[in-house]
C-alpha positions in Angstrom: 0.0 0.0 0.0 1.1 3.6 -0.5 2.9 4.8 2.6 3.0 8.5 1.7 2.1 10.9 4.5 -1.6 11.8 4.2 -3.5 14.6 5.8 -6.6 13.3 7.6 -7.6 16.8 8.5 -11.1 16.0 9.8 -9.7 13.6 12.4 -6.0 14.5 12.7 -6.4 18.3 12.9 -3.5 19.0 10.5 -1.3 16.4 12.0 0.9 14.6 9.4 1.4 10.9 10.1 2.8 8.0 8.1 0.3 5.4 7.1 1.0 1.9 8.6 2.7 -0.6 6.4 0.9 -3.6 4.7 1.9 -6.1 7.4 0.4 -3.9 10.1 -2.8 -3.3 8.1 -3.2 -7.1 7.5 -2.8 -7.8 11.2 -5.5 -5.1 12.0 -7.8 -6.7 9.4 -7.4 -10.1 11.0 -8.2 -8.6 14.4 -11.3 -6.8 13.0 -12.6 -10.1 11.6 -12.2 -11.7 15.0 -14.0 -8.8 16.7 -16.8 -9.0 14.2 -17.1 -12.8 14.6 -17.3 -12.4 18.4 -19.8 -9.5 18.1 -22.1 -11.7 15.8 -21.8 -14.6 18.3 -22.6 -12.3 21.3 -25.6 -10.8 19.5 -26.9 -14.2 18.5 -26.4 -15.6 22.0 -28.1 -12.6 23.7 -31.1 -12.9 21.3 -31.4 -16.7 22.0 -31.2 -16.1 25.7 -33.8 -13.3 25.6 -36.2 -15.5 23.7 -35.7 -18.5 26.0 -35.0 -16.6 29.3 -37.3 -18.7 31.5 -35.7 -21.9 30.3 -32.2 -20.7 30.5 -32.2 -19.2 34.0 -32.5 -22.5 35.9 -29.5 -23.9 34.1 -27.3 -20.9 33.7 -24.8 -22.0 36.4 -24.3 -25.5 35.1 -20.9 -26.7 34.1 -21.8 -29.7 32.1 -24.1 -30.3 29.2 -27.8 -30.5 29.8 -30.6 -31.0 27.4 -33.6 -28.7 27.8 -37.0 -28.9 26.0 -38.3 -25.5 24.7 -42.0 -25.4 24.0 -43.6 -22.8 21.7 -47.3 -22.1 22.3 -49.9 -20.2 20.4 -52.3 -17.7 21.8 -54.6 -20.5 23.1 -51.8 -22.2 24.9 -51.6 -25.0 22.5 -48.0 -26.4 21.9 -47.1 -25.8 18.3 -43.4 -26.6 18.5 -40.9 -28.4 20.7 -37.2 -28.1 20.3 -34.2 -29.3 22.3 -31.4 -26.9 23.2 -28.1 -27.7 24.9 -27.1 -25.7 28.0 -23.4 -26.0 28.7 -20.7 -24.0 30.3 -20.5 -21.4 27.5 -24.2 -21.0 27.5 -24.1 -20.3 31.2 -21.5 -17.6 30.7 -23.6 -16.1 27.9 -26.6 -16.1 30.1 -24.8 -14.4 33.0 -23.3 -11.9 30.6 -26.7 -11.1 29.2 -28.4 -10.7 32.6 -25.8 -8.2 33.8 -25.7 -6.3 30.5 -22.1 -7.0 29.5 -20.6 -8.4 26.3 -18.8 -11.7 26.5 -15.0 -11.4 26.0 -13.7 -14.6 27.5 -12.9 -15.8 24.0 -10.6 -12.9 23.2 -9.6 -11.1 26.4 -6.6 -12.8 28.2 -7.5 -10.8 31.4 -10.9 -12.6 31.6 -10.7 -15.3 34.3 -12.5 -17.7 31.9 -10.1 -17.1 29.0 -8.7 -20.1 27.2 -6.3 -19.5 24.2 -7.9 -20.5 20.9 -6.2 -19.9 17.6 -9.6 -19.1 16.0 -10.0 -16.1 18.3 -6.4 -15.0 18.6 -5.7 -11.3 18.3 -2.5 -9.8 16.9 -2.9 -6.7 19.1 -4.0 -6.5 22.7 -7.8 -6.8 23.3 -9.6 -3.4 23.5 -13.3 -3.1 24.1 -13.4 0.1 22.0 -11.9 -1.7 19.0 -14.6 -4.3 19.5 -17.2 -1.6 19.2 -15.6 0.1 16.2 -15.2 -3.1 14.3 -19.0 -3.3 13.8 -18.8 -0.4 11.5 -15.7 -1.3 9.4 -15.7 -2.9 6.0 -12.5 -4.9 6.3 -12.2 -5.0 2.5 -11.9 -1.2 2.3 -9.7 -0.8 5.4 -6.9 1.7 4.4 -5.8 5.3 4.7 -7.8 7.6 2.4 -7.7 11.3 1.6 -10.4 13.6 3.1 -11.2 17.2 2.2 -11.2 18.7 5.6 -14.9 19.3 5.7 -16.3 15.9 6.5 -15.3 12.4 7.6 -18.0 10.0 6.8 -18.2 6.2 7.1 -14.4 6.0 6.8 -14.2 7.6 10.3 -14.5 4.2 12.1 -11.6 2.7 10.1 -9.5 5.8 10.6 -10.1 5.8 14.3 -9.3 2.1 14.5 -6.0 2.7 12.8 -5.3 5.8 14.9 -5.5 3.7 18.1 -2.2 2.1 17.1 -0.4 5.4 16.9 0.1 7.6 19.9 0.7 10.8 17.9 -2.5 10.3 15.9 -4.5 9.4 18.9 -3.4 12.6 20.7 -4.2 14.8 17.7 -7.8 13.5 17.6 -8.5 15.3 20.8 -8.7 18.6 19.0 -11.5 17.6 16.6 -14.5 20.0 17.0 -16.9 18.8 14.2 -17.6 15.2 13.0 -19.7 14.7 9.9 -21.1 11.1 9.6 -24.2 11.9 7.6 -25.6 9.1 5.3 -22.9 6.7 6.4 -25.1 3.6 6.7 -24.6 3.4 10.5 -27.1 1.1 12.1 -26.4 1.4 15.8 -24.2 3.3 18.3 -22.4 1.2 20.9 -21.0 2.5 24.2 -17.7 4.4 23.9 -17.8 4.8 20.1 -16.6 8.4 20.3 -14.2 8.1 23.2 -11.1 10.3 22.8 -12.9 13.2 21.0 -13.0 15.4 24.1 -13.1 18.7 22.1 -16.0 17.6 19.8 -18.8 20.2 19.7 -21.0 18.9 16.9 -21.7 15.5 15.6 -23.8 15.0 12.5 -25.5 11.6 12.2 -28.3 12.7 9.8 -29.7 10.1 7.3 -28.2 6.9 8.7 -30.1 3.8 9.7 -29.6 3.9 13.4 -32.2 1.7 15.1 -30.6 1.8 18.6 -28.5 4.1 20.7 -27.0 2.3 23.6 -26.4 4.1 26.9 -22.9 5.5 27.0 -22.7 5.9 23.2 -21.6 9.6 23.7 -19.6 9.1 26.8 -16.5 11.4 27.1 -17.9 14.1 24.8 -17.8 16.8 27.5 -17.7 19.7 25.0 -20.5 18.5 22.8 -23.2 21.1 22.0 -25.2 19.5 19.2 -26.3 16.0 18.2 -28.1 15.7 14.9 -29.9 12.4 14.7 -32.6 13.4 12.2 -33.9 10.9 9.6 -32.8 7.7 11.4 -34.8 4.7 12.6 -34.5 4.9 16.3 -37.5 3.6 18.1 -36.9 4.5 21.8 -34.6 6.5 24.1 -33.3 5.0 27.3 -31.8 6.6 30.4 -28.1 7.0 30.0 -28.3 7.8 26.3 -27.0 11.3 26.8 -25.3 10.8 30.2 -22.4 13.2 30.9 -23.3 15.7 28.2 -23.5 18.8 30.4 -22.6 21.2 27.6 -25.2 19.8 25.2 -27.6 22.5 23.8 -29.4 20.9 21.0 -30.8 17.4 20.2 -32.3 16.9 16.8 -34.4 13.7 16.5 -36.8 14.8 13.7 -38.0 12.0 11.5 -37.2 8.9 13.5 -39.6 6.2 14.7 -39.6 6.9 18.4 -42.6 5.4 20.2 -41.4 5.9 23.8 -39.1 8.1 25.8 -38.3 6.8 29.3 -38.2 9.3 32.2 -34.6 10.1 33.0 -33.3 10.3 29.4 -32.6 14.0 29.7 -31.4 14.1 33.3 -28.2 16.2 33.8 -28.5 18.1 30.5 -28.4 21.5 32.3 -27.4 23.4 29.2 -30.0 21.9 26.9 -32.0 24.5 25.0 -33.7 22.7 22.1 -35.2 19.2 21.6 -36.8 18.4 18.2 -39.0 15.3 18.3 -41.3 16.1 15.3 -42.3 13.4 12.8 -41.9 10.5 15.3 -44.5 8.0 16.6 -44.7 9.2 20.1 -48.4 9.5 21.2 -47.8 10.4 24.8 -45.1 11.4 27.2 -44.7 10.2 30.8 -44.7 12.7 33.7 -41.2 14.0 34.4 -39.8 13.4 30.9 -38.4 16.9 30.8 -38.0 17.6 34.5 -34.9 19.5 35.5 -34.1 21.1 32.1 -33.7 24.6 33.5 -32.2 26.0 30.2 -34.8 24.5 27.9 -36.3 27.1 25.4 -37.9 24.9 22.8 -39.6 21.5 22.5 -40.8 20.6 19.0 -43.3 17.8 19.0 
């Protein structure tokens, strides 16, 4: 690959850094594929556990294989389907992980007490939970340095940030970024810690993506953030912790989503918030206390 110095102005804030060589890029690609594999397995396990929670709970601490019958009933209580599932040690770990709301890293994190080295899940670089989150957004086949015009950094941002985590100079320079443009970048969800390290960021544009869920802690560490533009996405609900720690936030734009519910506590601690745009959503009612404590609020658009 071309190792000429490239100005990644949107992320690097005029910092010139050398692109990593082909060997380093290949090692990163391999790690990304491992992270993506584990993410898919975690998501599938969490979904299976959620669907069969009552059946899994009694067996989640077992250390040997057990066979459990899962019955599916229709609205009248008639059994329509019976299937057998195996609950073993890994399933128990998955169940515990799901119940306490954490991802399962024992396959790839050597610091995990349950870790057992496995070539299939071996990482070239030390395990990092943020890399695990970023990997969800990266197309491993287009993972390389690219030129940006200084006005916007779109879907390539996630690949650039992943690369930058291997370079202290690059990582340090990211702290000065004030505006991040990720409009129409095909993003489907925001995981906790996705934007960690961008402590000077004041505006993040996520307009026109396909974001269905925003997990609590997605914006953690963005102490200077003033505006979040989430218009024209597919988000269906807002949960407490979504905007935690954003004490400087002044504007949240959620026009044109599919929000049906907003849980009380979503906006707690947003002392500087002036504007909330919730127009063109599917919210039919708001619970008491939804906007309590927003002393600076000037406009709520419903």
